[in-house]
C-alpha positions in Angstrom: 6.5 -47.7 72.5 2.7 -48.0 72.4 2.5 -44.7 70.5 4.9 -46.0 67.8 2.9 -49.2 67.4 -0.3 -47.2 67.1 1.2 -44.9 64.5 2.5 -47.9 62.5 -0.9 -49.6 62.6 -2.6 -46.3 61.6 -0.2 -45.8 58.7 -0.8 -49.4 57.4 -4.6 -48.9 57.6 -4.4 -45.6 55.8 -2.4 -47.2 52.9 -4.8 -50.1 52.8 -7.9 -47.9 52.7 -6.4 -45.6 50.0 -5.4 -48.7 47.9 -8.9 -50.1 48.1 -10.3 -46.7 47.3 -8.9 -46.7 43.8 -11.8 -47.5 41.5 -11.9 -48.1 37.8 -13.9 -45.8 35.6 -16.9 -48.1 35.3 -17.3 -48.3 39.0 -17.2 -44.5 39.3 -19.7 -44.1 36.5 -22.1 -46.7 37.9 -21.8 -45.1 41.4 -22.6 -41.7 40.0 -25.7 -43.1 38.3 -26.7 -45.3 41.2 -30.4 -44.6 41.2 -30.8 -45.1 37.5 -32.2 -48.5 36.6 -31.4 -48.1 32.9 -27.7 -48.7 33.5 -26.5 -52.3 33.7 -22.9 -53.3 34.6 -21.3 -56.7 34.3 -17.8 -57.8 35.2 -16.0 -60.4 33.1 -13.0 -62.1 34.6 -9.8 -62.7 32.5 -10.5 -66.5 32.8 -14.0 -66.1 31.3 -12.6 -63.9 28.5 -10.1 -66.6 27.7 -12.8 -69.2 27.6 -15.0 -67.1 25.4 -12.3 -66.6 22.9 -11.5 -70.3 22.9 -15.1 -71.4 22.5 -15.9 -68.9 19.8 -13.4 -70.7 17.6 -11.9 -67.4 16.5 -8.6 -67.2 14.8 -7.2 -64.6 17.2 -3.5 -64.2 16.9 -1.2 -65.2 19.7 -0.5 -61.6 20.8 -4.2 -61.0 21.4 -4.5 -64.1 23.5 -1.4 -63.0 25.5 -2.9 -59.5 26.0 -6.2 -61.0 27.3 -4.2 -63.0 29.8 -2.6 -59.8 31.1 -6.0 -58.2 31.8 -7.1 -58.0 35.4 -10.8 -57.2 34.8 -13.3 -56.1 32.2 -16.4 -54.2 33.1 -19.1 -53.6 30.5 -21.7 -50.9 31.2 -24.7 -50.6 29.0 -27.8 -48.5 28.6 -30.6 -49.1 26.2 -32.1 -45.6 26.3 -30.8 -42.0 26.1 -27.5 -43.1 24.6 -26.2 -39.6 23.8 -27.1 -38.2 27.3 -25.2 -41.0 29.0 -22.4 -40.7 26.5 -21.9 -37.0 27.4 -22.2 -37.8 31.1 -19.5 -40.5 30.9 -17.2 -38.3 28.8 -17.7 -35.4 31.2 -16.7 -37.7 34.1 -13.6 -38.7 32.2 -12.7 -35.1 31.4 -13.4 -34.1 35.0 -10.7 -36.6 35.9 -8.2 -35.4 33.3 -5.3 -35.8 35.6 -6.0 -39.5 35.6 -7.5 -40.3 32.2 -6.1 -39.1 28.9 -8.0 -38.9 25.7 -6.6 -41.3 23.2 -8.6 -41.8 20.0 -12.1 -41.0 18.5 -13.8 -43.0 15.8 -17.0 -42.9 13.7 -18.7 -45.5 11.6 -22.0 -45.8 9.9 -24.0 -46.6 13.0 -22.3 -44.9 15.8 -19.3 -43.1 17.3 -17.0 -43.5 20.2 -13.8 -42.6 22.0 -11.0 -44.2 23.9 -9.3 -43.0 27.1 -6.4 -44.5 28.9 -4.9 -44.3 32.3 -1.1 -44.7 32.6 1.2 -45.2 35.5 4.0 -42.7 36.3 6.4 -44.7 34.2 4.1 -44.7 31.2 2.5 -48.2 31.3 -1.2 -48.3 30.4 -3.2 -49.9 33.2 -6.7 -48.9 32.2 -8.5 -48.5 28.9 -12.0 -47.0 28.7 -14.0 -47.2 25.4 -17.2 -45.3 25.0 -19.4 -46.5 22.1 -22.7 -44.9 21.2 -24.8 -46.9 18.7 -27.0 -44.2 17.3 -29.2 -46.6 15.3 -30.4 -48.5 18.3 -29.9 -45.8 21.0 -27.5 -48.0 23.0 -24.4 -46.9 24.9 -21.7 -49.4 25.7 -18.8 -48.6 28.0 -16.0 -51.2 28.0 -13.5 -50.7 30.9 -10.4 -52.9 30.9 -7.8 -52.9 33.6 -4.4 -54.7 33.7 -1.2 -54.6 31.7 -2.4 -53.1 28.4 0.1 -52.7 25.6 -0.2 -50.4 22.5 -0.6 -53.4 20.1 -3.7 -54.4 22.1 -5.1 -50.9 22.0 -4.4 -50.7 18.2 -6.2 -54.0 17.6 -9.2 -52.9 19.5 -9.5 -49.5 17.9 -9.1 -51.0 14.4 -12.3 -53.1 14.9 -14.5 -50.0 15.6 -14.6 -48.3 12.3 -12.9 -45.4 10.8 -11.1 -43.3 13.3 -11.9 -39.6 13.3 -8.7 -38.5 15.0 -5.6 -39.8 16.8 -4.5 -37.9 19.8 -1.7 -39.0 22.1 
């Protein structure tokens, strides 16, 4: 009996540890660059995003507001130097985890370029969106990492705001 209880407790602990071990992309990237002080990471809660969109007085449509409410977290990673080096490092980390992250879209505009990656569940729901943006004029890299229930309309709205897309892959 003791052995069965011990095995049950061990199984529960293993599931808990593995569930906590799932990190979003931003956490992995920051951990990989841990000693680099040029990298900044902030986390914005869904409640804060909702307040920012309300206070900005923007005329966001109702679907965008609903999409923001479905987000679990947003992490924004920035660097103000060596933009292209960090961009390649982030993209290589995404490609290294190709079983988890799938390339979605690329874009180019007059002052920069970027790409989108998504992570989907086994049943096809998008649960993570990673946007890499290199502003080549000011040598700034911005990584936006959203987690939650992300629908295709939300992804389309975001990608439209970042200039002319170079390619669509999906």
